[in-house]
MARDO-536955 format. One record per residue: x, y, z of N, C-alpha, C in turn; residue number from 1. Coordinates in nm, 2 decimals, always signed. Each point is the difference from the previous one (the first is absolute). Layout:
# residues N
node npx:X npy:Y npz:Z capx:X capy:Y capz:Z cpx:X cpy:Y cpz:Z i:NUM
...
# end
This chain:
# residues 132
node npx:-0.63 npy:-1.49 npz:-3.23 capx:-0.04 capy:+0.01 capz:-0.14 cpx:-0.06 cpy:-0.13 cpz:-0.05 i:1
node npx:-0.10 npy:+0.00 npz:-0.08 capx:-0.07 capy:-0.12 capz:-0.05 cpx:+0.04 cpy:-0.02 cpz:-0.14 i:2
node npx:+0.05 npy:-0.12 npz:-0.03 capx:+0.03 capy:-0.04 capz:-0.13 cpx:-0.12 cpy:-0.07 cpz:-0.06 i:3
node npx:-0.04 npy:+0.04 npz:-0.12 capx:-0.11 capy:-0.06 capz:-0.07 cpx:+0.05 cpy:-0.07 cpz:-0.12 i:4
node npx:-0.03 npy:-0.13 npz:-0.01 capx:+0.04 capy:-0.08 capz:-0.11 cpx:-0.11 cpy:-0.01 cpz:-0.10 i:5
node npx:+0.03 npy:+0.00 npz:-0.13 capx:-0.11 capy:+0.00 capz:-0.10 cpx:-0.09 cpy:-0.12 cpz:+0.00 i:6
node npx:+0.04 npy:-0.11 npz:+0.08 capx:-0.09 capy:-0.12 capz:+0.00 cpx:-0.11 cpy:+0.02 cpz:+0.10 i:7
node npx:-0.01 npy:+0.11 npz:+0.08 capx:-0.11 capy:+0.03 capz:+0.09 cpx:-0.11 cpy:+0.05 cpz:-0.08 i:8
node npx:-0.12 npy:-0.05 npz:+0.02 capx:-0.12 capy:+0.05 capz:-0.07 cpx:-0.04 cpy:+0.14 cpz:+0.04 i:9
node npx:-0.07 npy:+0.07 npz:-0.08 capx:-0.05 capy:+0.13 capz:+0.03 cpx:-0.08 cpy:+0.00 cpz:+0.13 i:10
node npx:-0.08 npy:-0.11 npz:+0.02 capx:-0.08 capy:-0.01 capz:+0.12 cpx:+0.09 cpy:+0.00 cpz:+0.12 i:11
node npx:+0.10 npy:-0.08 npz:+0.00 capx:+0.09 capy:+0.00 capz:+0.11 cpx:+0.07 cpy:+0.13 cpz:+0.03 i:12
node npx:+0.03 npy:+0.07 npz:-0.11 capx:+0.07 capy:+0.13 capz:+0.02 cpx:-0.10 cpy:+0.10 cpz:+0.07 i:13
node npx:-0.13 npy:-0.01 npz:-0.04 capx:-0.10 capy:+0.09 capz:+0.06 cpx:-0.01 cpy:-0.03 cpz:+0.15 i:14
node npx:-0.01 npy:-0.12 npz:+0.04 capx:-0.01 capy:-0.04 capz:+0.14 cpx:+0.13 cpy:+0.05 cpz:+0.07 i:15
node npx:+0.12 npy:-0.02 npz:-0.06 capx:+0.12 capy:+0.04 capz:+0.06 cpx:+0.00 cpy:+0.15 cpz:+0.02 i:16
node npx:-0.05 npy:+0.08 npz:-0.09 capx:-0.01 capy:+0.14 capz:+0.01 cpx:-0.09 cpy:+0.04 cpz:+0.12 i:17
node npx:-0.11 npy:-0.07 npz:+0.01 capx:-0.10 capy:+0.03 capz:+0.11 cpx:+0.06 cpy:-0.03 cpz:+0.13 i:18
node npx:+0.08 npy:-0.10 npz:+0.01 capx:+0.06 capy:-0.04 capz:+0.13 cpx:+0.11 cpy:+0.11 cpz:+0.04 i:19
node npx:+0.06 npy:+0.05 npz:-0.10 capx:+0.10 capy:+0.11 capz:+0.02 cpx:-0.06 cpy:+0.13 cpz:+0.05 i:20
node npx:-0.12 npy:+0.02 npz:-0.04 capx:-0.07 capy:+0.13 capz:+0.04 cpx:-0.07 cpy:-0.01 cpz:+0.13 i:21
node npx:-0.05 npy:-0.12 npz:+0.04 capx:-0.08 capy:-0.01 capz:+0.12 cpx:+0.08 cpy:-0.08 cpz:+0.10 i:22
node npx:+0.04 npy:+0.07 npz:+0.12 capx:+0.09 capy:-0.07 capz:+0.10 cpx:-0.07 cpy:-0.12 cpz:+0.06 i:23
node npx:-0.13 npy:+0.00 npz:+0.01 capx:-0.07 capy:-0.12 capz:+0.06 cpx:+0.02 cpy:-0.12 cpz:-0.09 i:24
node npx:+0.00 npy:+0.02 npz:-0.14 capx:+0.02 capy:-0.11 capz:-0.09 cpx:+0.14 cpy:-0.04 cpz:+0.00 i:25
node npx:+0.09 npy:+0.09 npz:+0.02 capx:+0.15 capy:-0.04 capz:+0.01 cpx:+0.02 cpy:-0.09 cpz:+0.11 i:26
node npx:-0.07 npy:+0.02 npz:+0.11 capx:+0.03 capy:-0.08 capz:+0.12 cpx:-0.06 cpy:-0.14 cpz:+0.00 i:27
node npx:-0.09 npy:-0.03 npz:-0.09 capx:-0.06 capy:-0.13 capz:-0.01 cpx:+0.10 cpy:-0.10 cpz:-0.06 i:28
node npx:-0.01 npy:-0.12 npz:+0.03 capx:+0.08 capy:-0.10 capz:-0.06 cpx:-0.08 cpy:-0.07 cpz:-0.11 i:29
node npx:-0.11 npy:+0.06 npz:-0.04 capx:-0.08 capy:-0.05 capz:-0.11 cpx:-0.03 cpy:-0.15 cpz:+0.01 i:30
node npx:-0.04 npy:-0.04 npz:+0.11 capx:-0.03 capy:-0.15 capz:+0.02 cpx:-0.11 cpy:-0.04 cpz:-0.09 i:31
node npx:+0.02 npy:-0.11 npz:-0.06 capx:-0.10 capy:-0.06 capz:-0.09 cpx:-0.08 cpy:-0.10 cpz:+0.08 i:32
node npx:-0.13 npy:+0.01 npz:-0.01 capx:-0.09 capy:-0.09 capz:+0.07 cpx:-0.10 cpy:-0.05 cpz:-0.11 i:33
node npx:-0.05 npy:-0.12 npz:+0.02 capx:-0.09 capy:-0.07 capz:-0.10 cpx:-0.14 cpy:-0.01 cpz:+0.06 i:34
node npx:-0.09 npy:+0.03 npz:-0.08 capx:-0.14 capy:-0.03 capz:+0.04 cpx:-0.07 cpy:-0.09 cpz:-0.11 i:35
node npx:-0.07 npy:-0.10 npz:+0.05 capx:-0.06 capy:-0.10 capz:-0.09 cpx:-0.14 cpy:+0.05 cpz:-0.05 i:36
node npx:-0.03 npy:-0.03 npz:-0.12 capx:-0.13 capy:+0.03 capz:-0.06 cpx:-0.08 cpy:-0.12 cpz:+0.01 i:37
node npx:-0.13 npy:+0.01 npz:-0.03 capx:-0.10 capy:-0.11 capz:+0.00 cpx:+0.04 cpy:-0.11 cpz:-0.10 i:38
node npx:+0.07 npy:+0.04 npz:-0.11 capx:+0.04 capy:-0.09 capz:-0.10 cpx:+0.12 cpy:-0.08 cpz:+0.04 i:39
node npx:+0.06 npy:+0.03 npz:+0.11 capx:+0.13 capy:-0.06 capz:+0.04 cpx:+0.12 cpy:+0.08 cpz:-0.04 i:40
node npx:-0.02 npy:+0.10 npz:-0.08 capx:+0.12 capy:+0.08 capz:-0.05 cpx:+0.05 cpy:+0.08 cpz:+0.12 i:41
node npx:+0.13 npy:+0.00 npz:+0.01 capx:+0.07 capy:+0.08 capz:+0.11 cpx:+0.05 cpy:+0.13 cpz:-0.06 i:42
node npx:-0.03 npy:+0.11 npz:+0.06 capx:+0.03 capy:+0.13 capz:-0.06 cpx:+0.11 cpy:+0.07 cpz:+0.09 i:43
node npx:+0.11 npy:+0.04 npz:-0.06 capx:+0.10 capy:+0.07 capz:+0.08 cpx:-0.03 cpy:+0.15 cpz:+0.02 i:44
node npx:+0.00 npy:+0.04 npz:+0.13 capx:-0.03 capy:+0.14 capz:+0.03 cpx:+0.13 cpy:+0.05 cpz:+0.07 i:45
node npx:+0.02 npy:+0.13 npz:-0.01 capx:+0.10 capy:+0.07 capz:+0.07 cpx:-0.06 cpy:+0.07 cpz:+0.12 i:46
node npx:+0.06 npy:-0.02 npz:+0.12 capx:-0.05 capy:+0.05 capz:+0.12 cpx:+0.06 cpy:+0.13 cpz:+0.03 i:47
node npx:-0.09 npy:+0.10 npz:+0.04 capx:+0.04 capy:+0.14 capz:+0.03 cpx:-0.06 cpy:+0.03 cpz:+0.14 i:48
node npx:+0.06 npy:+0.10 npz:+0.07 capx:-0.07 capy:+0.05 capz:+0.12 cpx:-0.13 cpy:+0.06 cpz:-0.04 i:49
node npx:-0.10 npy:-0.01 npz:+0.08 capx:-0.14 capy:+0.05 capz:-0.03 cpx:+0.00 cpy:+0.15 cpz:-0.03 i:50
node npx:+0.09 npy:+0.08 npz:+0.05 capx:+0.00 capy:+0.14 capz:-0.01 cpx:+0.10 cpy:+0.06 cpz:-0.11 i:51
node npx:+0.04 npy:-0.09 npz:-0.08 capx:+0.10 capy:+0.04 capz:-0.11 cpx:-0.08 cpy:+0.07 cpz:-0.11 i:52
node npx:+0.07 npy:+0.10 npz:-0.07 capx:-0.05 capy:+0.06 capz:-0.12 cpx:+0.03 cpy:-0.09 cpz:-0.12 i:53
node npx:-0.10 npy:-0.04 npz:-0.07 capx:+0.01 capy:-0.08 capz:-0.11 cpx:-0.03 cpy:+0.07 cpz:-0.13 i:54
node npx:+0.06 npy:-0.04 npz:-0.11 capx:-0.02 capy:+0.07 capz:-0.13 cpx:-0.14 cpy:-0.02 cpz:-0.05 i:55
node npx:-0.05 npy:+0.09 npz:-0.09 capx:-0.13 capy:-0.01 capz:-0.06 cpx:+0.02 cpy:-0.09 cpz:-0.13 i:56
node npx:+0.00 npy:-0.13 npz:+0.02 capx:+0.01 capy:-0.10 capz:-0.10 cpx:-0.11 cpy:-0.11 cpz:+0.02 i:57
node npx:-0.02 npy:-0.08 npz:-0.10 capx:-0.09 capy:-0.11 capz:+0.01 cpx:+0.05 cpy:-0.11 cpz:+0.09 i:58
node npx:-0.08 npy:-0.05 npz:+0.09 capx:+0.04 capy:-0.11 capz:+0.09 cpx:-0.12 cpy:-0.06 cpz:+0.07 i:59
node npx:+0.03 npy:-0.12 npz:+0.05 capx:-0.09 capy:-0.07 capz:+0.09 cpx:+0.06 cpy:+0.02 cpz:+0.14 i:60
node npx:-0.08 npy:+0.04 npz:+0.10 capx:+0.06 capy:+0.03 capz:+0.13 cpx:-0.08 cpy:-0.08 cpz:+0.11 i:61
node npx:+0.07 npy:-0.03 npz:+0.10 capx:-0.06 capy:-0.07 capz:+0.12 cpx:+0.04 cpy:+0.07 cpz:+0.12 i:62
node npx:-0.10 npy:+0.06 npz:+0.07 capx:+0.02 capy:+0.05 capz:+0.14 cpx:+0.03 cpy:-0.13 cpz:+0.08 i:63
node npx:+0.12 npy:+0.00 npz:+0.07 capx:+0.05 capy:-0.12 capz:+0.06 cpx:+0.03 cpy:+0.02 cpz:+0.14 i:64
node npx:-0.03 npy:-0.11 npz:+0.08 capx:+0.05 capy:+0.00 capz:+0.14 cpx:+0.11 cpy:-0.11 cpz:+0.01 i:65
node npx:+0.12 npy:+0.05 npz:+0.03 capx:+0.12 capy:-0.10 capz:+0.01 cpx:+0.01 cpy:-0.03 cpz:+0.15 i:66
node npx:+0.00 npy:-0.13 npz:+0.03 capx:+0.00 capy:-0.05 capz:+0.13 cpx:+0.08 cpy:-0.12 cpz:+0.02 i:67
node npx:+0.12 npy:+0.01 npz:+0.06 capx:+0.08 capy:-0.11 capz:+0.03 cpx:+0.03 cpy:-0.09 cpz:-0.13 i:68
node npx:+0.04 npy:+0.07 npz:-0.11 capx:+0.03 capy:-0.07 capz:-0.12 cpx:-0.11 cpy:-0.04 cpz:-0.09 i:69
node npx:-0.12 npy:+0.02 npz:+0.04 capx:-0.12 capy:-0.03 capz:-0.08 cpx:-0.06 cpy:+0.13 cpz:-0.05 i:70
node npx:-0.07 npy:+0.00 npz:-0.11 capx:-0.06 capy:+0.11 capz:-0.06 cpx:-0.15 cpy:-0.02 cpz:-0.02 i:71
node npx:-0.08 npy:+0.09 npz:+0.05 capx:-0.14 capy:-0.01 capz:-0.01 cpx:-0.06 cpy:+0.11 cpz:-0.08 i:72
node npx:-0.08 npy:-0.04 npz:-0.10 capx:-0.07 capy:+0.09 capz:-0.09 cpx:-0.12 cpy:+0.07 cpz:+0.07 i:73
node npx:+0.00 npy:+0.13 npz:+0.01 capx:-0.11 capy:+0.07 capz:+0.06 cpx:-0.09 cpy:+0.06 cpz:-0.10 i:74
node npx:+0.06 npy:+0.05 npz:-0.12 capx:-0.08 capy:+0.05 capz:-0.11 cpx:+0.08 cpy:-0.02 cpz:-0.12 i:75
node npx:-0.06 npy:-0.04 npz:-0.11 capx:+0.07 capy:-0.02 capz:-0.13 cpx:-0.07 cpy:+0.09 cpz:-0.10 i:76
node npx:+0.07 npy:+0.08 npz:-0.08 capx:-0.05 capy:+0.09 capz:-0.10 cpx:+0.09 cpy:+0.01 cpz:-0.11 i:77
node npx:-0.04 npy:+0.07 npz:-0.11 capx:+0.08 capy:+0.03 capz:-0.11 cpx:-0.03 cpy:+0.14 cpz:-0.05 i:78
node npx:+0.10 npy:+0.06 npz:-0.06 capx:-0.02 capy:+0.14 capz:-0.05 cpx:+0.10 cpy:+0.03 cpz:-0.11 i:79
node npx:-0.02 npy:+0.11 npz:-0.07 capx:+0.10 capy:+0.05 capz:-0.10 cpx:+0.07 cpy:+0.12 cpz:+0.06 i:80
node npx:-0.03 npy:+0.04 npz:+0.12 capx:+0.06 capy:+0.11 capz:+0.07 cpx:+0.03 cpy:-0.04 cpz:+0.14 i:81
node npx:+0.10 npy:-0.08 npz:+0.02 capx:+0.03 capy:-0.06 capz:+0.13 cpx:+0.02 cpy:+0.10 cpz:+0.11 i:82
node npx:+0.09 npy:+0.10 npz:-0.02 capx:+0.03 capy:+0.09 capz:+0.11 cpx:-0.12 cpy:+0.08 cpz:+0.05 i:83
node npx:-0.08 npy:+0.06 npz:-0.10 capx:-0.12 capy:+0.07 capz:+0.03 cpx:-0.11 cpy:-0.08 cpz:+0.07 i:84
node npx:-0.01 npy:-0.12 npz:-0.05 capx:-0.10 capy:-0.10 capz:+0.05 cpx:+0.03 cpy:-0.03 cpz:+0.15 i:85
node npx:+0.12 npy:-0.03 npz:+0.03 capx:+0.04 capy:-0.04 capz:+0.14 cpx:-0.02 cpy:+0.12 cpz:+0.09 i:86
node npx:+0.04 npy:+0.12 npz:-0.04 capx:+0.00 capy:+0.12 capz:+0.08 cpx:-0.14 cpy:+0.03 cpz:+0.04 i:87
node npx:-0.10 npy:-0.01 npz:-0.09 capx:-0.14 capy:+0.04 capz:+0.02 cpx:-0.09 cpy:-0.12 cpz:+0.02 i:88
node npx:+0.05 npy:-0.12 npz:+0.04 capx:-0.08 capy:-0.12 capz:+0.00 cpx:-0.12 cpy:+0.00 cpz:+0.10 i:89
node npx:-0.11 npy:-0.04 npz:-0.05 capx:-0.12 capy:-0.01 capz:+0.09 cpx:+0.00 cpy:-0.11 cpz:+0.10 i:90
node npx:+0.09 npy:-0.09 npz:-0.01 capx:+0.01 capy:-0.11 capz:+0.10 cpx:+0.10 cpy:+0.01 cpz:+0.11 i:91
node npx:+0.06 npy:+0.12 npz:+0.01 capx:+0.10 capy:+0.03 capz:+0.11 cpx:-0.06 cpy:-0.03 cpz:+0.14 i:92
node npx:-0.12 npy:+0.04 npz:+0.02 capx:-0.06 capy:-0.03 capz:+0.13 cpx:-0.01 cpy:-0.15 cpz:+0.03 i:93
node npx:-0.04 npy:-0.07 npz:-0.09 capx:-0.02 capy:-0.15 capz:+0.01 cpx:+0.14 cpy:-0.06 cpz:+0.03 i:94
node npx:+0.10 npy:+0.03 npz:-0.09 capx:+0.13 capy:-0.07 capz:+0.01 cpx:+0.07 cpy:+0.05 cpz:+0.13 i:95
node npx:-0.02 npy:+0.12 npz:+0.04 capx:+0.07 capy:+0.04 capz:+0.12 cpx:-0.06 cpy:-0.07 cpz:+0.12 i:96
node npx:-0.13 npy:-0.03 npz:+0.00 capx:-0.05 capy:-0.07 capz:+0.12 cpx:+0.06 cpy:-0.14 cpz:+0.00 i:97
node npx:+0.04 npy:-0.05 npz:-0.11 capx:+0.06 capy:-0.14 capz:-0.01 cpx:+0.15 cpy:+0.00 cpz:+0.01 i:98
node npx:+0.06 npy:+0.12 npz:+0.03 capx:+0.14 capy:+0.02 capz:+0.03 cpx:+0.09 cpy:-0.02 cpz:-0.13 i:99
node npx:-0.04 npy:+0.07 npz:-0.11 capx:+0.08 capy:+0.00 capz:-0.12 cpx:+0.14 cpy:+0.05 cpz:+0.03 i:100
node npx:+0.11 npy:-0.06 npz:-0.05 capx:+0.13 capy:+0.05 capz:+0.02 cpx:+0.09 cpy:-0.01 cpz:-0.12 i:101
node npx:-0.06 npy:-0.04 npz:-0.12 capx:+0.07 capy:-0.01 capz:-0.12 cpx:-0.09 cpy:+0.01 cpz:-0.12 i:102
node npx:+0.05 npy:+0.03 npz:-0.12 capx:-0.07 capy:+0.00 capz:-0.12 cpx:+0.08 cpy:-0.09 cpz:-0.09 i:103
node npx:-0.06 npy:-0.10 npz:-0.06 capx:+0.06 capy:-0.09 capz:-0.09 cpx:-0.04 cpy:+0.04 cpz:-0.14 i:104
node npx:+0.09 npy:+0.01 npz:-0.09 capx:-0.03 capy:+0.06 capz:-0.14 cpx:+0.05 cpy:-0.10 cpz:-0.11 i:105
node npx:-0.08 npy:-0.02 npz:-0.09 capx:+0.03 capy:-0.07 capz:-0.13 cpx:-0.02 cpy:+0.10 cpz:-0.11 i:106
node npx:+0.10 npy:+0.05 npz:-0.06 capx:-0.01 capy:+0.10 capz:-0.11 cpx:-0.05 cpy:-0.07 cpz:-0.12 i:107
node npx:-0.10 npy:+0.06 npz:-0.06 capx:-0.06 capy:-0.06 capz:-0.13 cpx:-0.07 cpy:+0.12 cpz:-0.07 i:108
node npx:+0.04 npy:+0.03 npz:-0.12 capx:-0.06 capy:+0.11 capz:-0.07 cpx:-0.13 cpy:-0.04 cpz:-0.07 i:109
node npx:-0.02 npy:-0.12 npz:-0.04 capx:-0.12 capy:-0.04 capz:-0.08 cpx:-0.12 cpy:-0.02 cpz:+0.09 i:110
node npx:-0.11 npy:+0.08 npz:-0.03 capx:-0.12 capy:+0.00 capz:+0.09 cpx:-0.07 cpy:-0.13 cpz:+0.00 i:111
node npx:-0.01 npy:-0.07 npz:-0.11 capx:-0.07 capy:-0.13 capz:+0.00 cpx:+0.08 cpy:-0.10 cpz:+0.08 i:112
node npx:+0.13 npy:+0.00 npz:-0.01 capx:+0.08 capy:-0.09 capz:+0.08 cpx:-0.01 cpy:+0.03 cpz:+0.15 i:113
node npx:+0.00 npy:+0.13 npz:+0.04 capx:-0.02 capy:+0.04 capz:+0.14 cpx:-0.13 cpy:-0.05 cpz:+0.05 i:114
node npx:-0.11 npy:+0.01 npz:-0.07 capx:-0.13 capy:-0.04 capz:+0.04 cpx:-0.01 cpy:-0.15 cpz:+0.02 i:115
node npx:+0.06 npy:-0.08 npz:-0.09 capx:+0.01 capy:-0.14 capz:+0.01 cpx:+0.07 cpy:-0.05 cpz:+0.12 i:116
node npx:+0.12 npy:+0.06 npz:+0.03 capx:+0.08 capy:-0.03 capz:+0.11 cpx:-0.07 cpy:+0.04 cpz:+0.13 i:117
node npx:-0.06 npy:+0.11 npz:+0.00 capx:-0.08 capy:+0.05 capz:+0.12 cpx:-0.11 cpy:-0.10 cpz:+0.04 i:118
node npx:-0.08 npy:-0.04 npz:-0.10 capx:-0.10 capy:-0.10 capz:+0.02 cpx:+0.05 cpy:-0.13 cpz:+0.05 i:119
node npx:+0.11 npy:-0.05 npz:-0.06 capx:+0.06 capy:-0.12 capz:+0.04 cpx:+0.05 cpy:+0.00 cpz:+0.15 i:120
node npx:+0.06 npy:+0.11 npz:+0.04 capx:+0.05 capy:+0.02 capz:+0.13 cpx:-0.11 cpy:+0.01 cpz:+0.10 i:121
node npx:-0.10 npy:+0.08 npz:-0.03 capx:-0.11 capy:+0.01 capz:+0.10 cpx:-0.07 cpy:-0.13 cpz:+0.02 i:122
node npx:-0.02 npy:-0.08 npz:-0.11 capx:-0.06 capy:-0.13 capz:+0.01 cpx:+0.07 cpy:-0.09 cpz:+0.10 i:123
node npx:+0.13 npy:+0.01 npz:+0.01 capx:+0.07 capy:-0.09 capz:+0.09 cpx:+0.02 cpy:+0.06 cpz:+0.14 i:124
node npx:+0.04 npy:+0.13 npz:+0.00 capx:+0.04 capy:+0.06 capz:+0.12 cpx:-0.11 cpy:+0.05 cpz:+0.09 i:125
node npx:-0.12 npy:+0.03 npz:-0.06 capx:-0.12 capy:+0.04 capz:+0.08 cpx:+0.04 cpy:+0.11 cpz:+0.10 i:126
node npx:+0.06 npy:+0.11 npz:-0.05 capx:+0.03 capy:+0.11 capz:+0.09 cpx:-0.12 cpy:+0.06 cpz:+0.07 i:127
node npx:+0.01 npy:+0.02 npz:+0.13 capx:-0.12 capy:+0.05 capz:+0.07 cpx:-0.05 cpy:+0.14 cpz:-0.04 i:128
node npx:+0.09 npy:+0.09 npz:-0.04 capx:-0.05 capy:+0.13 capz:-0.04 cpx:-0.05 cpy:+0.01 cpz:-0.14 i:129
node npx:+0.01 npy:-0.11 npz:-0.08 capx:-0.06 capy:+0.00 capz:-0.13 cpx:-0.15 cpy:-0.04 cpz:+0.02 i:130
node npx:-0.04 npy:-0.06 npz:+0.11 capx:-0.13 capy:-0.04 capz:+0.02 cpx:-0.09 cpy:+0.10 cpz:+0.07 i:131
node npx:+0.06 npy:+0.11 npz:+0.05 capx:-0.07 capy:+0.10 capz:+0.07 cpx:-0.05 cpy:+0.11 cpz:-0.09 i:132
# end
């Protein structure tokens, strides 16, 4: 049984509900990883297995290769429909060739903020599949 305290935000409750519905999300330890932007800002992302079902919400996402404790950005994007976007993504061929094994997600509903963060991250990370 899950106790829900009134101090938990609605956003956290939504993510909690999604984890309870999807066994792959239940098994993740929701590791937080940081990616630097060109401005020097560090952005906290939640790491998920690359084949997890994600909700259709606004987010910045990074197709990621996790290798011996380091995290490499293969493609950075933003969307208002994360689950659908990942499922049907046009860059799967590119990121699979580079051994994608995780998706890093920064949940953000505001479109202008997502675009700003996406540009900042791409400027610093230079992900190879963004250039193709």
